[in-house]
Backbone bond lengths (Angstrom), bond angles and torsions (degrees), N, CA, C in turn:
res aa  C-N    CA-C-N  psi(-1)  N-CA   C-N-CA  omega(-1)  CA-C   N-CA-C  phi
1 M - - - 1.446 - - 1.525 111.92 -
2 L 1.348 116.34 -36.12 1.462 119.43 178.77 1.525 111.47 -64.33
3 N 1.330 116.31 -35.22 1.464 119.29 178.92 1.527 111.26 -63.67
4 I 1.310 116.82 -42.97 1.462 119.87 -177.64 1.526 110.71 -65.25
5 T 1.326 117.89 -43.11 1.466 119.38 177.69 1.524 110.98 -66.30
6 A 1.320 117.16 -37.38 1.475 120.22 177.45 1.523 110.33 -64.41
7 Y 1.323 117.82 -42.88 1.470 121.46 177.70 1.523 110.79 -59.60
8 C 1.321 116.09 -46.77 1.471 120.23 -178.01 1.524 111.41 -63.24
9 I 1.317 117.31 -46.42 1.468 120.63 179.16 1.522 110.09 -64.04
10 Y 1.321 116.71 -44.29 1.467 121.20 178.94 1.524 111.31 -59.43
11 L 1.320 117.26 -48.82 1.466 120.22 -178.81 1.523 111.55 -65.12
12 L 1.321 117.84 -39.29 1.458 120.88 177.66 1.528 110.94 -64.29
13 L 1.322 117.37 -47.18 1.461 121.23 178.62 1.525 111.56 -62.39
14 T 1.317 116.43 -46.82 1.460 120.92 -177.98 1.514 111.34 -63.59
15 Y 1.317 117.18 -45.48 1.455 120.63 179.38 1.528 110.41 -61.91
16 T 1.321 117.01 -47.51 1.463 121.29 -178.43 1.522 111.37 -61.64
17 I 1.314 116.67 -47.55 1.464 120.81 -179.20 1.528 110.49 -64.24
18 T 1.317 117.25 -46.30 1.460 121.09 -177.51 1.523 111.09 -62.46
19 V 1.304 117.88 -46.15 1.467 120.73 -178.62 1.526 110.73 -68.29
20 H 1.317 118.03 -43.20 1.461 120.69 -179.77 1.531 111.27 -63.88
21 V 1.320 116.65 -48.54 1.465 120.19 -179.54 1.526 110.56 -65.86
22 G 1.318 117.79 -42.37 1.459 120.90 179.10 1.514 112.07 -61.02
23 W 1.324 116.95 -42.81 1.465 120.09 179.91 1.530 110.66 -67.64
24 S 1.337 117.05 -37.77 1.469 120.26 177.04 1.524 110.96 -63.68
25 F 1.329 116.73 -44.14 1.466 120.28 177.33 1.520 110.35 -62.41
26 Y 1.302 116.82 -40.00 1.463 121.34 -178.73 1.533 110.60 -62.87
27 K 1.321 116.64 -48.26 1.468 120.37 -178.52 1.523 112.23 -69.74
28 N 1.309 116.96 -47.93 1.458 120.94 -173.71 1.524 113.83 -85.96
29 G 1.316 117.74 -23.52 1.458 120.85 -178.95 1.510 114.02 -77.21
30 R 1.313 116.57 -17.74 1.471 120.49 -179.41 1.527 110.85 -58.18
31 I 1.320 116.86 -41.11 1.460 121.33 -178.73 1.534 110.16 -61.80
32 Y 1.325 116.46 -43.93 1.460 120.68 179.47 1.530 110.53 -64.18
33 I 1.310 117.22 -46.70 1.463 120.72 -178.90 1.528 110.04 -63.68
34 L 1.323 116.73 -41.50 1.463 120.50 178.99 1.527 111.17 -63.32
35 E 1.312 116.10 -38.60 1.474 119.82 177.78 1.517 111.26 -63.59
36 E 1.310 117.04 -35.45 1.462 120.82 -179.46 1.524 112.49 -79.00
37 L 1.327 117.67 -36.41 1.465 120.51 -172.07 1.534 114.35 -99.38
38 H 1.318 117.93 -26.61 1.472 122.93 -179.78 1.526 112.99 58.63
39 D 1.323 117.84 32.14 1.463 122.25 179.37 1.530 107.38 -145.44
40 E 1.347 116.55 110.64 1.461 119.97 -174.06 1.521 113.82 -64.84
41 A 1.318 116.96 -41.87 1.467 119.63 -178.70 1.525 110.55 -64.47
42 L 1.329 116.84 -46.19 1.461 120.99 179.21 1.522 110.66 -64.35
43 T 1.327 116.53 -39.26 1.465 121.19 178.03 1.517 111.40 -60.04
44 D 1.337 116.73 -46.18 1.458 119.68 -179.58 1.528 112.06 -64.48
45 H 1.317 117.07 -39.87 1.470 120.63 178.24 1.527 111.16 -65.20
46 I 1.311 116.49 -46.37 1.465 120.18 -179.94 1.518 110.24 -64.93
47 N 1.321 117.73 -40.84 1.459 121.23 -179.86 1.527 111.43 -61.95
48 R 1.340 117.58 -43.73 1.475 120.49 177.34 1.530 111.23 -66.02
49 L 1.315 116.37 -39.07 1.462 120.63 178.45 1.529 110.74 -64.10
50 L 1.322 116.97 -42.46 1.465 120.49 177.62 1.526 111.51 -63.32
51 L 1.332 116.98 -40.52 1.467 120.19 179.29 1.527 111.16 -64.75
52 T 1.323 116.77 -45.12 1.467 120.27 179.92 1.525 110.94 -63.38
53 G 1.313 116.83 -46.90 1.460 120.36 178.36 1.515 112.22 -62.62
54 Y 1.313 115.69 -38.88 1.459 121.74 178.71 1.527 110.74 -60.63
55 Y 1.345 115.92 -48.71 1.462 119.67 179.14 1.529 111.67 -62.92
56 L 1.309 116.61 -47.95 1.467 119.50 -177.39 1.519 111.94 -62.08
57 L 1.307 116.68 -46.22 1.457 120.41 -178.02 1.525 111.84 -66.16
58 N 1.312 117.29 -47.66 1.459 120.01 -176.32 1.520 113.73 -71.55
59 L 1.320 117.40 -41.97 1.461 118.37 179.11 1.525 110.88 -70.95
60 G 1.335 117.21 -34.00 1.468 120.33 174.30 1.516 111.53 -64.93
61 Y 1.323 116.40 -44.05 1.468 120.80 177.42 1.529 110.62 -61.95
62 A 1.323 116.51 -41.24 1.461 120.29 178.83 1.530 111.15 -62.04
63 A 1.324 116.31 -40.36 1.469 119.80 178.40 1.523 111.21 -66.91
64 L 1.327 117.18 -39.51 1.470 119.97 178.61 1.522 112.68 -66.28
65 M 1.318 117.30 -27.95 1.463 120.34 179.44 1.530 111.36 -64.25
66 L 1.324 117.61 -25.26 1.468 120.43 178.54 1.524 111.49 -64.65
67 K 1.318 116.28 -29.47 1.466 121.29 -178.39 1.534 111.65 -63.05
68 N 1.318 116.44 -34.42 1.467 120.90 -175.47 1.528 113.80 -91.41
69 W 1.303 116.61 4.78 1.456 120.16 -176.89 1.521 110.29 -76.15
70 E 1.320 115.91 131.05 1.467 120.72 -179.18 1.529 110.60 -92.46
71 E 1.315 115.44 168.99 1.472 122.20 -179.95 1.527 110.19 -61.98
72 I 1.316 116.43 131.81 1.461 122.37 179.26 1.525 107.84 -104.31
73 T 1.335 114.88 126.72 1.466 118.55 -177.82 1.521 113.10 -119.56
74 T 1.337 117.44 -18.92 1.468 120.07 -179.22 1.526 110.48 -126.76
75 L 1.310 115.12 163.96 1.459 120.93 178.71 1.539 110.86 -65.87
76 V 1.316 116.85 -35.64 1.468 120.49 178.29 1.535 110.11 -64.00
77 Q 1.309 118.03 -43.96 1.467 121.30 176.45 1.524 110.59 -62.52
78 W 1.322 116.72 -37.68 1.461 122.03 -179.89 1.525 110.16 -60.73
79 I 1.332 116.56 -51.12 1.465 121.84 -179.59 1.532 110.40 -65.10
80 T 1.316 117.32 -44.50 1.462 121.74 -179.44 1.526 111.62 -62.59
81 S 1.301 116.70 -42.99 1.461 120.69 -179.59 1.524 111.60 -62.49
82 I 1.315 116.19 -48.00 1.465 120.05 -178.34 1.524 110.62 -63.35
83 T 1.339 117.40 -48.33 1.462 119.56 -177.11 1.524 112.26 -66.46
84 T 1.321 117.52 -37.33 1.464 120.37 179.81 1.526 110.87 -65.46
85 I 1.300 117.31 -46.78 1.462 119.71 -176.07 1.529 111.07 -73.11
86 V 1.324 118.75 -37.70 1.466 120.37 175.31 1.533 109.37 -64.99
87 G 1.314 117.72 -38.11 1.465 121.14 176.54 1.517 111.88 -61.05
88 R 1.316 117.40 -40.56 1.469 120.53 177.06 1.526 111.21 -62.91
89 I 1.306 115.90 -39.58 1.466 119.92 178.02 1.532 109.69 -63.93
90 L 1.324 117.60 -43.97 1.462 120.79 -179.34 1.530 111.71 -63.56
91 I 1.317 117.55 -40.43 1.459 120.41 176.76 1.525 109.96 -63.29
92 G 1.312 116.49 -42.21 1.465 120.22 177.96 1.519 112.32 -62.58
93 L 1.331 117.33 -40.27 1.465 121.48 177.79 1.520 110.94 -61.55
94 G 1.309 116.35 -45.78 1.466 120.20 179.96 1.517 112.23 -64.27
95 L 1.314 116.97 -44.29 1.469 120.43 179.05 1.521 111.88 -62.59
96 M 1.324 116.46 -42.82 1.464 119.30 178.99 1.510 111.91 -61.77
97 H 1.314 117.03 -42.46 1.461 120.48 -179.17 1.534 110.39 -62.04
98 Y 1.301 117.13 -48.92 1.459 119.46 -177.53 1.522 112.01 -68.06
99 L 1.317 118.19 -35.62 1.467 119.91 176.44 1.526 111.56 -65.91
100 N 1.330 117.65 -40.25 1.469 120.42 176.82 1.520 111.34 -62.31
101 M 1.318 116.84 -46.89 1.464 120.24 -178.85 1.528 111.43 -67.13
102 M 1.318 117.43 -37.37 1.460 120.35 177.33 1.524 110.32 -66.00
103 G 1.316 117.32 -39.24 1.458 121.02 177.85 1.515 111.81 -62.22
104 I 1.323 117.35 -43.85 1.463 120.53 178.25 1.522 110.40 -65.22
105 Y 1.321 117.12 -41.49 1.461 120.57 178.55 1.530 111.03 -61.21
106 L 1.329 116.81 -45.50 1.466 120.30 -178.75 1.522 111.86 -66.87
107 L 1.327 117.14 -38.37 1.461 119.67 176.95 1.524 111.03 -62.42
108 R 1.299 116.87 -40.48 1.464 120.76 179.04 1.528 110.74 -71.24
109 K 1.326 116.24 -40.85 1.464 120.78 -177.89 1.527 111.20 -60.02
110 Y 1.300 116.56 -39.20 1.466 120.72 -178.77 1.519 112.32 -94.55
111 N 1.348 115.62 20.35 1.457 123.83 173.56 1.522 113.84 55.93
112 Y 1.303 117.17 37.22 1.445 120.73 178.26 1.527 111.15 -67.50
113 F 1.345 116.78 -34.66 1.453 121.25 -176.45 1.529 112.86 -93.89
114 S 1.291 118.52 -4.68 1.470 120.45 -177.28 1.502 112.73 -86.93
């Protein structure tokens, strides 16, 4: 029973965090991408592509994390399991965001879009 409640809380937290952060990046990141690319149409296409890829990758990764979850028998294991796996998701979200922005910066720096 503890596993099922842990799964539900984990999936709810992961989904909420992923969608909220992804939507924030989508809305606020457009300005940064536009500054780097100087092309509104290309910026909008890249921004939508980044959002879709972000959702697919993160929600897929979150679903795969359920496969590695071990049997939970105590409340301490329950709390530890949820916080550890949600923490891994948060680290992955941060790394993906910075890698995407660094990639756009490097493409612009080396005049790939010019």
